[in-house]
Structure formats: C-alpha cells, structure tokens
C-alpha positions as CSV (number, residue, x, y, z in Angstrom):
1,M,76.7,11.1,147.3
2,L,72.7,11.8,147.8
3,K,70.9,10.4,150.7
4,I,67.6,8.8,150.1
5,S,64.9,8.1,153.3
6,C,62.3,6.6,152.6
7,I,59.4,6.3,154.3
8,L,57.0,3.3,155.0
9,T,53.7,3.1,156.2
10,S,52.5,-0.3,157.9
11,Y,49.5,-1.7,159.6
12,N,48.6,-5.1,159.7
13,R,50.0,-6.5,156.8
14,P,53.2,-8.9,158.7
15,N,53.8,-10.7,155.1
16,G,53.0,-7.6,153.0
17,V,55.5,-5.4,154.9
18,K,58.7,-7.7,155.2
19,E,58.3,-7.9,151.4
20,A,58.5,-3.7,151.0
21,I,61.0,-3.9,154.0
22,S,63.0,-6.2,151.5
23,S,62.6,-4.3,148.0
24,V,64.6,-1.5,149.8
25,Q,67.5,-4.0,151.0
26,K,67.5,-5.1,147.5
27,Q,68.0,-1.8,145.8
28,T,71.3,-1.4,143.9
29,Y,72.1,2.3,145.1
30,P,73.4,1.7,149.1
31,H,73.1,5.5,150.3
32,W,69.6,5.2,152.0
33,E,67.6,4.9,155.0
34,L,64.0,3.4,155.9
35,I,61.6,5.2,158.2
36,I,58.9,2.5,159.3
37,V,55.6,3.8,160.6
38,D,53.6,1.7,162.5
39,D,50.2,2.6,162.9
40,H,49.6,0.3,166.0
41,S,49.4,-3.1,164.3
42,N,48.5,-6.6,165.5
43,E,51.2,-7.6,167.9
44,Q,52.7,-10.2,165.2
45,T,53.4,-7.9,162.7
46,R,55.1,-5.2,165.6
47,Q,57.2,-8.4,166.5
48,L,58.3,-8.6,163.1
49,L,59.2,-4.9,162.3
50,R,61.1,-4.7,165.9
51,Q,63.2,-7.9,164.8
52,I,64.3,-6.3,161.5
53,A,64.8,-2.7,162.4
54,N,67.1,-4.4,165.6
55,H,69.5,-6.3,162.8
56,D,69.8,-3.8,160.1
57,P,70.8,-0.1,161.4
58,R,69.6,1.3,158.1
59,I,66.1,1.3,159.4
60,T,64.3,3.5,162.0
61,L,61.0,2.3,163.8
62,I,58.5,4.7,164.5
63,Q,54.9,3.1,166.3
64,S,52.3,5.1,166.8
65,S,49.8,4.9,169.4
66,V,46.8,5.7,167.7
67,S,43.3,4.4,169.6
68,D,41.1,2.3,167.3
69,K,38.1,5.1,168.3
70,D,40.3,7.5,166.7
71,R,41.4,5.9,163.4
72,Y,38.6,7.8,161.5
73,K,39.3,11.6,163.0
74,T,42.6,11.6,160.1
75,A,43.5,9.7,156.7
76,R,45.9,7.4,158.8
77,Y,48.9,6.6,156.3
78,A,49.1,10.6,156.0
79,T,49.7,11.0,159.5
80,C,51.9,8.5,159.4
81,I,53.8,9.7,156.9
82,N,53.8,13.3,159.1
83,L,55.3,11.1,161.8
84,A,58.3,10.3,160.1
85,I,59.0,13.7,158.0
86,P,60.9,14.8,161.4
87,Q,63.3,12.1,161.4
88,I,64.4,12.1,157.8
89,T,68.1,12.7,157.3
90,G,68.7,12.2,153.6
91,D,68.5,14.4,150.4
92,L,65.6,12.9,148.8
93,V,62.6,11.5,150.6
94,T,60.0,8.4,148.6
95,Y,57.4,6.8,149.7
96,L,56.3,3.0,149.9
97,T,53.6,1.2,151.7
98,D,53.2,-2.1,152.9
99,D,51.4,-3.9,150.1
100,D,53.4,-2.4,147.4
101,L,56.5,-2.7,146.6
102,Y,60.0,-1.3,144.4
103,Y,61.9,-2.6,141.9
104,P,66.1,-2.7,142.5
105,A,67.0,0.2,140.1
106,R,64.2,2.6,141.4
107,F,66.7,4.0,143.6
108,Q,69.7,4.5,141.4
109,S,67.8,5.5,138.5
110,M,65.6,8.3,140.2
111,V,68.9,9.9,141.6
112,K,70.8,9.7,138.7
113,V,68.3,12.2,136.7
114,F,68.8,14.5,140.4
115,K,72.2,14.4,139.9
116,R,71.9,15.6,136.1
117,N,70.1,18.9,137.1
118,P,69.9,20.6,140.4
119,R,66.7,22.4,139.2
120,I,64.7,19.2,139.1
121,H,62.9,18.7,142.5
122,V,60.3,16.0,142.0
123,V,60.8,12.8,139.3
124,Y,58.4,9.8,139.0
125,G,58.9,6.2,137.3
126,R,56.6,3.7,135.3
127,Q,54.5,1.5,137.2
128,R,53.5,-2.0,136.8
129,V,49.8,-2.7,138.2
130,F,48.3,-5.9,139.3
131,K,44.7,-6.2,140.1
132,Y,43.7,-9.6,142.5
133,N,40.5,-10.6,143.0
134,K,39.3,-12.2,146.3
135,R,41.3,-15.5,145.8
136,G,44.3,-14.0,145.5
137,Q,44.6,-14.6,141.9
138,V,46.4,-11.8,139.3
139,I,43.0,-11.2,136.8
140,K,44.7,-8.1,135.6
141,T,48.1,-6.6,134.8
142,F,49.5,-3.4,133.3
143,V,51.8,-0.8,133.2
144,R,51.0,2.7,134.1
145,P,51.9,4.9,131.6
146,L,54.0,8.3,131.6
147,V,52.0,11.4,131.2
148,G,55.6,13.5,130.4
149,V,56.6,16.5,132.5
150,T,53.9,17.6,134.0
151,K,52.0,19.9,136.6
152,H,48.5,17.5,136.7
153,P,50.1,14.3,138.1
154,M,47.1,13.4,140.0
155,G,45.1,10.6,139.2
156,K,47.9,9.8,136.7
157,V,51.1,9.0,139.2
158,D,51.0,7.2,142.5
159,H,52.8,8.1,145.6
160,N,55.0,4.7,145.4
161,S,56.8,6.1,142.3
162,F,57.8,9.3,143.1
163,M,60.8,11.0,144.9
164,H,61.1,14.4,145.5
165,R,64.2,16.5,147.2
166,A,64.3,16.9,150.7
167,S,64.9,20.3,151.8
168,L,66.5,23.7,150.2
169,R,69.7,22.8,152.6
170,R,70.1,20.0,150.8
171,I,71.2,21.8,147.4
172,S,74.1,23.8,145.3
173,L,73.1,27.6,146.0
174,G,75.1,28.2,144.0
175,Q,73.6,26.1,141.1
176,L,70.6,27.9,141.3
177,S,69.2,31.6,140.2
178,A,68.2,34.2,142.5
179,G,64.3,34.2,141.0
180,L,64.8,30.0,142.0
181,L,66.1,30.5,144.7
182,D,63.2,32.0,145.8
183,T,60.8,29.7,145.0
184,Y,62.8,27.3,147.0
185,I,62.1,29.3,150.3
186,L,58.4,30.1,149.7
187,A,58.0,26.6,148.8
188,K,60.4,25.5,151.8
189,K,57.8,27.6,153.9
190,K,54.5,25.8,152.6
191,V,55.1,22.1,151.4
192,K,56.2,20.8,154.7
193,N,53.8,17.9,155.6
194,W,50.4,15.8,153.9
195,D,47.4,17.0,154.5
196,D,45.7,14.2,156.7
197,H,42.0,15.7,156.7
198,P,40.2,12.5,156.9
199,S,38.2,13.3,153.7
200,L,41.7,12.2,152.1
201,W,41.3,9.0,152.9
202,P,41.3,7.7,149.6
203,N,44.0,9.7,147.9
204,A,45.9,11.6,150.2
205,D,48.9,11.8,147.8
206,A,46.6,13.9,145.7
207,G,46.4,16.4,148.0
208,F,50.3,16.5,148.5
209,F,50.4,16.7,145.0
210,R,48.7,20.0,144.8
211,K,51.1,21.1,147.4
212,L,54.3,20.3,145.2
213,V,52.7,21.6,141.7
214,K,52.5,24.5,143.0
215,Y,56.3,25.4,142.4
216,W,57.6,22.3,140.4
217,S,56.4,20.0,137.6
218,F,57.0,16.1,137.8
219,H,59.5,15.1,135.6
220,P,59.6,11.0,134.9
221,V,61.7,8.5,134.8
222,N,61.8,6.0,131.7
223,V,61.9,2.9,134.0
224,I,59.4,0.6,135.7
225,T,60.5,1.3,139.2
226,D,58.1,-0.3,141.3
227,E,54.9,-2.8,141.5
228,H,51.5,-1.5,143.0
229,R,49.1,-4.5,144.1
230,I,45.3,-3.6,144.0
231,H,43.1,-6.2,145.8
232,P,39.9,-6.2,147.9
233,K,41.8,-5.2,151.3
234,G,43.0,-2.6,150.1
235,V,41.9,1.3,151.5
236,Q,41.0,2.2,148.0
237,A,38.9,-1.2,147.4
238,K,37.1,-1.0,150.5
239,M,36.1,2.5,150.0
240,A,34.7,2.0,146.9
241,S,33.2,-1.2,148.5
242,G,31.0,0.7,151.3
243,K,33.1,-0.2,153.5
244,K,35.2,1.9,156.4
245,P,39.2,1.2,156.4
246,W,39.5,2.7,160.0
247,V,37.6,-0.1,161.6
248,E,38.9,-2.9,159.1
249,K,41.9,-4.9,160.9
250,D,41.5,-7.4,157.5
251,T,44.1,-6.2,155.5
252,E,45.9,-9.3,154.3
C-alpha cells in the first residue's frame, strides 16, 4: 500500500490547526503520517499541538526555534516544509496549512491515480474556496477549476491541492523505461527542497512548482479535494494590504 506523508505548517492558529489536523485524521484512506512543523507559535498553539501529537502515533511534531527578529529572512512556510522533508517515510507527499482543510476522500482519490499509472508523478484536485470579511462572514465562494494536464500550474493550483511522489526509490523500476528512469534520477538530484527566499513569501508554492514542471506534468483529479480560506489575517491578504506577515502575530 502506498503511504502518504502530509506536511502541515502551523503558526499561531490554534483553532485553525486543530480543524486542519482533524481533516487529516478523518481521511477514508488509512495509510498516512502527519508531520506538523510549528513555527515557534504562542504557548496556546504549542500546548494544543503537543496534546494532539501525544495521543496519535501517526503524528510527528517538529518545533522551529526561529526568533521573531529572524522571521523576515526566509519565506517561513517553505522553510518549515524543508524541516519536515528529512522526516518523511511515505511514498507520496502532500501539504496543508493551518487555515485550510482536506475533504475526507482526498487521499483515496489521489492514491487511485498513482496506482493506475506509475508514470504520473504529480496530481492535483479541485479546490473549494471561501472568502471571508473582517467579521468572519463568508462573502464569496467558488470552486477553483481544473486546468487539465499542465506544466503551467503556477497561479492556477494551490499547494494544498496537490500531491507528488516522494522519491525514485519508492517507484517500481521494472515499470519504467530507460529514458524515464534517467528523468527520475535527474529530478531526484534537483528537486529536493522548497525555495525559501524572502521574495517568495506570497507564493513559495509557485517556486516549487517551477522545479517540478521541468520534469513532470500536473495531472488533474476530478474531485473537490480540499477547502481554502481567504481571510484578512492570511499571509497573502496581509501582503496585499502592505503589511509584513513576519511581524504580525495576529493570525486567527
């Protein structure tokens, strides 16, 4: 059975991260691990995460030690993802943030595609988006459309909606042609971590996507797999309004 490694990044959102974790625990596909990287949150968030991780052996908790004065130096959620990558033990890797959630059939729907076609390296699903105002009221909702098999996912696919194979070692070499094997070896050397340059604060996923599409296309899964919340306290909203998310502790 293919095992999924889910990387969840967390910062000062105790309510949101609890809901995000619950959405992983409710997956209909049972073969998964959850690696939570908390970016030195407030004590309320850290205590909650310790309690949850202590009661679920499938969950690994990593705490960053970043100081507030150093937050601006890197795109923090990309840095946190990189802290988790050495810990993954799964065949497939996927990502989640602490203000979004998965729908129950997400893992199962994506695993089916990987099992059917060993040549597919990356898949993505449809995403339901909710936009909130400052009072926490939903003012708009829509489903992000699929864009077919693509090498241009930047700005069209959210990083909470995709999944990729973990490494060459997890793939049945007997099913690969020599040319494809060369591609996997080359990609394994070059696609290791997420770029976390501070210029990528608003869109580090696009930077990682550009690495992936040098070697593989994104393949659609025609299922609504996750829920994305756009709200005034999110990173992109803060940057759009001229705020600096690395000095903002009010995230929920």
